[in-house]
N, C-alpha and C positions, 0 to 999 in steps of 0.2 A: 680582757686581754688576751687572745687566743693561746693555740696549745701550738701558733707554728715556730720552729724552732727549740723550742721543748727540750727538744733530743738529739741534736743535731749530735752527729758523731758516733752515735748510737746503735748497738745490732740489738733488733728483737727476736725472738723467734717468739712465734705464734701459731698453736697447735689449731687443729681441724678449721683449718683458713680457707678450704676452697669455697665458702659459700654461709651463706648467712651473717651472723653473729661470731664468724670470726673470719671472714673477708671484711668486714666494714672493721674490726680493732683493725686489722692491715694497715689497711686505706688510713685511716686516722693517726694508726702511728706513722704512716708515710709523710703525709703530712706533716706532722711536728720535728718532723727531720729526719726518722729512723731509718736504716736499712733493715729489709723487714726480709727474715727467712720465715716462711709458710708450711706448715706440713699440711698433708690429709692421709690417711692409711690406704695403705695396701688393700689391691683386691685381686690376689695373686689367684688366675687361674677364672678369672671373669673379664672377657676380652672386655666385653662388649665395655661396661660396668667401671673397666681401666682405661677406654676409652675418652667416656664422659670426665671421668675423674681432670682426667690429663687435662682437657677443655678450660674445666672450672677453674682448675688450678690457674691455667693459664689467663684468664679471665681475672681471677683474683690481681695478678700481676699488672695485670693493663691497667685496672683499678688503680695501683700500687702507684704509674707509672706516672696515672695521667693525672694524682695526685701532687705530682712535684714530688717523688721519691725513685728511690731503685729498692733491688731486691731476686729474690731465690724462691725456687720453691724444690722443697725434697719429698719423698714419695718416704712417711713412714707411720708405721705399727705403732700407733702408743700403749698397747697390751704389747706389745713382743721388748719386753730388756735388750736386749741386743741388738733392735734396731734403735733404738732408743740411745743408745751409749754408741754406735756408729754415728748417728743422725749428729750428737756433737762433736765429736770426736771432728769431723768432714768442716762443721759449723767454727772449729778453732782453726784448723791446719787453713780454713778463708782468709778468718779474719782476723781471729784471734784470742776474741772472746762475744763474749753472754752480755749485756745489758740486762737487758727486761726478757723475763720471762710469761709466757700469757699462757696459761693454762683454759686452756677453749674447748677440748673434745670433750663427748659427754652424749649420751642417749639415752635415751627412756621408751620405755615397753610400758602402755594403758594394761596399768592388772585389771582387767572387771570382774575376776572372779574373787575380790578381797585376799584376802591376806590366807587364810587356807588354802585356795586355789594358786597361791607363787613359793614353788619350791628352792628348794636350797639352792638349785642349778641356774636360776632365776634371781636370786641373791646378788649368788656368786657374779655372776655376766654384769647384775648395774653395777656394783663396786670395780670390778673390773673397770669397768667402760667408762665412771666416773673418779671413783678416787686413786685406783693402782694405777691408771697413766697420766696421772698429776702427782703422785707420787714418786714416783719413775723418773721423771721430765727433771723435777725438783732434787734428785739426789744426784741425778751426773751432772746440773750445771750447779747448787751451789758452791762446791768447792773448785769452781772457776770462777765464782764470784767472789768468792772468803779470797782466792790470790792476787785479783786483779782491785781490792779493795770496798767491794760496792756491787749494789745491781735490783734490781727490785723483781721483785715476781709479785703477777693479779693472777689468783685464780679465779676461773665463773662458777661457782655456786650457782644456789635457786632459795627462792623464798618456801620454797618445798622442804629443806634443811630444817625449815621452825617453827613455817607456819599451817597451819588448821592440819595437820599431815591426814592425809587421809587412803585410804587402802586401795585407793585407784593408782599411788606414786608410793608405795612402801617402802622397795626395795628400791628408787629413786631418790626417796626424799632420806633414808638412812645413808646414803653414800653420800651427798653433797653435806650431810650433818659432820661426818670425818671429818670433808675437804675442811668445811670449816675447824673442825677441834686442831686438825694436824698444822693446821694456817697459821693458828693465834700458839700454837706450840714452836713452833718455827722461828715463829718474832721474837719470841722469847728468845730464844738461844743461841739468835746472829743475826740483831740489831746492832749490836757492838762492836758488830764486823761492816756493818754500812749497807747490812741489806733491810732491806723493807718488805714486810708479805703480810697483802690485802685482799679480801674479797669482794667480788663483785655478786650481790642476788640478785639479777631480773626478777620479776613477773613476767608472765607470759607476754610473751614477742614478738613480732611478726615475722617468721622465718616459719623455713617449711616444717619445723618441731611441734608446730601449734597449726600450722593452715597450710602445708601440703597435705597430697594426696594419702598419705599414710600415717596422718601428727594426728595431735591427741582430739581437735574436735573430729573428723575420719571415722578414729578408731573409737569412739563416742558415739556417735551414729548410727553405725555398724551393729554396736550391741545393743541401741537402745530403741533402733528402728524410726529412727527420725531421718529426715536431711542437715548435713553438714552445717548450715546457715542457725536453724531449732539448735543443733547436738553443744554448738559451740557458745551459744546465747546462754543455757541451760546450766555450763559450765561454770561459765564466768559470774553468771548471777547465785551457783551455789557457791562460790567460794566468798563473796560480798560485795563482788561487782569494783569497779574502776571509778574511783574520784573524777576523772580526766573525763571516762566515757570512749578508752581506748587503747589498744594494744599501747603496749613501748617500740620503739625502732630497733632497729641492731644499732642502726648509728648513732644513739642516744646512747645507747648502753656502751658503745664505745668510746664516745668523749669522757666518760665515765673512768674507764681505764686507762684509758691514755694520760689520765690525769692522774691514778693513781703512781703510774709508770712514772712520773717526769719525780725532777728532783726539788719541784715543787712540793711534794709530801714527801719531802724522807723523811719525816720524823714522823711521819701516819706510818704504825705498825699495827699488826693485830687488830686489824679494822674490818669492819662487814658493810660495803653500800647497798643499803636496797633500793632497786629502779622496781616501782612495779605498779606505777599511776595511781599511788593513793587505795591500791590495794588492800595495806594490811590499817586500818585504823587505829591497832593503838602502840606506844614504845614498848 
């Protein structure tokens, strides 16, 4: 039985929805019947990049409509509390409810100089991008869900939160570990109010984060003096390799997010689902 219709009449908010995993999640939510509110960060003062973001967000909505759904997009920098609060006010004025919150926005910078080369400012950046973005969206959304009698929150974490943490992602892993811990705490506090809170932890996904011009593979290649393909293969080998022999696709992660957002899994809460192609070999 597919996901079609499992979110009929629901309003879903997806952060970082202009491309990659966020776009795939928006499309899958729409295919399941949700009205999808897509956000992407403002790039004030960078006109060219703003134009690109406008186009990519419109592309997300085109894909949402091609999936048989509908939605809208908002420019919102989730690192700015005022913008997040304004976003929720606008969504409530338009739709009167928020049933699903997917905290997808995040970022990682590969730390090629290890722990001693990673400053306090860089740790703070990772926490701001990967923890506080979700925290603020949740803080703004949970009162709405409590008032309406329930809802679903899905936080996109990472296997870096708990699997073979290394110096290259030391700040990112710490931030995602904080997100996992927060999710479990929220699940306990708000479960009786009809809100289920879960995490999805992808391993390497075939997105710009890993495969783009400034992604993980390119960064490691530049630091180690090898070509991008060799760097990618070396990184995958160094973390144990995939049982499936390939990267996870954004659509595969999105399918899992939508399942956790639906009432089919309403009694699943405080859980973390790993999707990593068999990267992690132990339970």
